[in-house]
C-alpha positions in Angstrom: 51.2 -2.6 147.7 51.9 -0.5 150.8 55.5 0.8 151.3 56.6 2.1 154.6 57.6 5.7 154.5 61.2 7.0 155.7 60.9 9.4 158.5 62.6 12.8 158.4 62.4 15.5 161.1 63.4 18.9 162.5 65.4 18.8 165.8 64.8 22.0 167.8 63.1 23.6 170.9 59.7 25.0 170.6 59.6 24.9 166.8 56.1 24.0 166.0 55.9 27.2 163.9 58.3 25.8 161.4 57.5 25.6 157.8 60.0 22.9 157.1 57.4 20.0 157.2 55.3 21.6 154.8 58.2 22.3 152.4 59.7 18.6 152.6 56.4 17.1 152.5 55.1 18.9 149.4 58.4 18.2 147.7 58.1 14.4 148.5 54.6 14.4 147.3 55.4 16.1 144.0 58.2 13.6 143.4 56.1 10.7 144.7 59.1 9.7 147.1 58.3 7.5 150.3 59.3 10.2 152.9 57.5 11.9 155.6 58.9 14.9 157.5 57.8 15.9 161.1 58.9 17.8 164.1 60.9 16.7 167.1 60.9 19.2 170.0 63.7 18.3 172.5 63.5 20.5 175.8 67.2 20.6 176.6 70.7 20.1 175.2 71.4 17.3 177.7 68.8 15.1 175.8 70.4 15.4 172.3 72.7 12.5 172.7 69.9 10.1 173.8 67.6 11.4 171.2 70.0 10.6 168.4 70.9 7.3 169.7 67.2 6.6 169.7 67.0 7.8 166.1 69.6 5.2 165.1 67.7 2.4 166.7 64.6 3.5 165.2 66.0 3.9 161.7 64.9 7.6 161.3 66.5 8.5 158.0 67.5 12.0 158.7 67.1 15.5 160.5 67.4 19.1 160.0 68.8 20.9 163.1 67.7 24.4 164.1 68.0 26.8 167.0 69.4 26.2 169.7 71.1 22.8 168.8 73.2 23.3 165.7 76.3 23.2 167.7 75.1 20.7 170.4 74.7 17.9 167.8 78.2 18.1 166.4 79.6 15.9 169.2 77.1 13.2 168.4 78.2 12.8 164.7 80.3 9.9 163.5 81.3 12.0 160.6 81.2 15.7 159.4 81.2 17.1 156.0 84.1 19.6 155.2 81.6 22.6 155.7 80.2 21.4 158.9 83.7 20.8 160.3 84.8 24.3 159.2 81.7 26.0 160.7 81.4 23.9 163.8 77.7 23.5 163.3 75.4 21.0 161.8 71.9 21.6 160.3 71.5 18.5 158.4 72.0 14.9 159.6 71.8 11.6 157.5 71.5 8.3 159.4 73.6 6.1 157.3 72.9 2.5 158.6 73.5 3.7 162.1 76.3 6.2 161.3 75.3 9.8 161.6 76.8 12.2 159.2 76.5 15.9 159.7 76.2 18.4 157.0 75.8 22.3 156.9 73.5 23.5 154.2 72.9 26.9 155.8 75.9 28.1 154.1 74.4 27.5 150.5 71.1 28.8 152.0 72.8 32.1 152.7 74.8 32.3 149.7 72.1 31.6 147.2 69.8 34.5 147.9 72.7 36.9 148.2 74.3 36.0 144.8 72.3 38.6 142.8 74.0 41.5 145.0 77.4 40.0 144.9 78.9 43.2 143.3 77.4 45.3 145.8 78.8 43.5 148.7 82.4 42.6 147.6 85.0 44.8 149.3 82.4 46.4 151.7 81.6 45.9 155.4 79.1 43.5 156.4 77.3 42.9 159.8 76.1 39.8 161.4 73.8 39.8 164.4 74.1 36.6 166.6 76.9 34.3 167.7 75.5 30.9 167.2 75.4 28.2 164.5 73.5 30.4 162.1 75.9 33.2 162.5 78.9 31.0 162.0 77.3 29.8 158.7 76.9 33.3 157.6 80.6 34.1 158.3 81.5 31.2 156.2 79.2 32.0 153.5 80.4 35.7 153.2 84.0 35.0 153.6 83.9 32.3 151.0 81.8 33.9 148.5 81.7 37.6 148.7 85.0 38.9 150.1 83.9 41.7 152.5 86.2 44.3 153.7 85.3 43.5 157.3 82.7 41.3 159.2 81.2 43.3 162.0 79.8 40.8 164.5 76.9 42.4 166.7 76.6 40.3 169.8 74.7 40.7 173.2 77.5 38.5 174.7 81.0 39.9 173.9 82.7 36.6 175.0 80.5 34.5 172.8 81.4 37.0 170.0 85.1 36.7 170.6 84.7 32.9 170.7 83.2 32.9 167.2 85.8 35.0 165.9 88.5 32.8 167.5 86.9 29.9 165.7 87.8 31.4 162.3 91.1 32.8 163.3 93.2 30.3 161.0 91.1 30.6 157.9 93.1 31.5 154.8 92.9 34.1 153.7 92.2 35.6 157.2 88.9 37.3 158.1 89.0 40.8 159.4 86.5 40.8 162.3 85.3 43.6 164.7 82.9 43.0 167.7 80.2 45.3 168.5 77.1 45.5 170.9 73.6 45.5 169.5 73.2 49.3 169.9 76.3 50.4 168.0 74.2 52.1 165.4 76.9 54.1 163.7 78.6 50.7 162.9 75.3 49.3 161.7 74.8 52.2 159.5 78.1 51.6 157.7 77.3 48.1 156.7 76.4 47.5 153.1 74.8 44.2 154.2 73.2 43.3 157.6 72.1 39.6 158.5 69.9 38.8 161.5 71.1 35.3 162.4 69.2 35.5 165.6 65.6 34.3 166.5 64.4 37.9 167.4 61.1 38.6 165.6 60.0 35.0 165.2 56.4 34.5 165.6 55.5 32.4 168.6 58.8 31.9 169.9 59.0 34.4 172.7 58.1 37.9 173.9 60.6 39.2 171.2 58.2 38.6 168.4 57.1 41.9 166.8 60.4 43.5 168.0 63.1 44.1 165.5 66.9 43.4 166.2 67.2 47.2 165.2 64.5 49.5 166.9 62.6 52.1 165.1 64.2 55.7 164.9 67.7 54.9 165.1 68.6 55.8 161.5 70.8 52.8 161.1 68.9 51.3 158.3 68.9 53.2 155.0 68.4 52.9 151.1 71.9 51.9 150.4 71.8 48.7 152.4 70.7 45.0 151.9 68.8 43.6 154.8 68.6 39.8 155.3 66.6 38.4 158.1 66.9 34.8 158.6 63.6 34.7 160.7 60.9 33.4 158.2 57.8 33.3 160.4 56.4 35.8 159.8 57.6 36.3 156.4 57.5 40.0 156.6 59.2 40.7 159.9 59.4 44.0 161.7 62.9 44.3 160.5 62.1 43.8 157.0 59.2 46.3 157.1 61.6 48.9 158.6 64.2 48.2 155.8 61.6 48.3 153.1 60.3 51.6 154.4 63.8 53.0 154.4 64.4 51.9 150.9 66.7 49.1 151.3 67.1 45.9 149.6 65.2 43.0 151.6 65.7 39.3 151.5 63.3 37.4 153.6 64.2 34.3 155.7 61.9 32.2 153.5 64.6 32.5 150.7 67.2 31.0 152.9 64.8 28.4 154.3 63.9 27.0 150.8 67.6 27.1 149.5 68.9 25.2 152.5 66.0 22.9 152.5 66.6 22.1 148.7 70.2 21.0 149.6 69.1 18.9 152.6 66.4 17.3 150.6 69.0 16.4 147.9 71.3 14.9 150.4 68.6 12.7 151.9 66.8 11.6 148.8 69.3 12.0 145.9 66.7 14.1 144.0 66.5 17.5 143.2 63.8 19.5 145.1 61.2 21.1 142.8 61.9 24.4 144.4 59.7 26.7 142.2 56.7 24.4 142.8 57.4 24.1 146.5 57.6 27.9 147.0 54.5 28.5 145.0 52.6 26.0 147.4 54.3 27.6 150.4 53.1 31.1 149.1 49.5 29.8 148.7 49.5 28.2 152.0 50.8 31.4 153.7 48.1 33.5 151.9 45.5 31.3 153.1 46.6 31.4 156.7 46.9 35.1 156.6 43.2 35.3 155.1 42.0 33.1 157.9 43.9 34.8 160.8 
């Protein structure tokens, strides 16, 4: 007997490049769950409220949210998880009988791949590039799990950087922040961990593909660092190539993508994602795409 599938999807702008549909549909197929995941490209933030109202009417089961709408959707939520409220950004939405509940699984997605390097990070300066929802999740993940000596926020817009720091000003214990431009290479070089929480380097997104958040030849990346690039398409970004060449530890964005997807999948379905099998399928798909391109 045919059973209609529940619809899940990714809300973003120009995100046809995303691997999220592959990840969640493979997981649902392995577990034989009645879900189908697709992409919803929304051109402007002004359309977010009407899109989510439509989702309630249509009975769409849930969403992931990506650049640039993780903060825009917050005002549309009927309820927020403690993590989403603290960060002020939502990347996972559940439609609970017409009530939208917002979660933030990016925090777990960031903390999980960094856990093996915890002893290297504790008490050391760390740097985050960006000032949006992903950067806010990185601040929460680092301050809550890794106790760095200072979080250096590298931002192209100093006022937005200051607003992010202000958001966390009442956190206990307090977080020591400093704000820097993208080209403060001495400050970059003194960070034990660097996280790219911007879309710079994403394939098919804009003219910044093939670029790196840190240009070649600066000497800011070296072997005593951990470089975590949230960009996952391509997997081996220019930033990660530079870091690997310099002898640094590298963490590709695919690790965060699967870690946060696992938590989202569990929230929606109540089932644990078969992450190892999903990763293996993803690697095979990417290898085939690389062979054909």
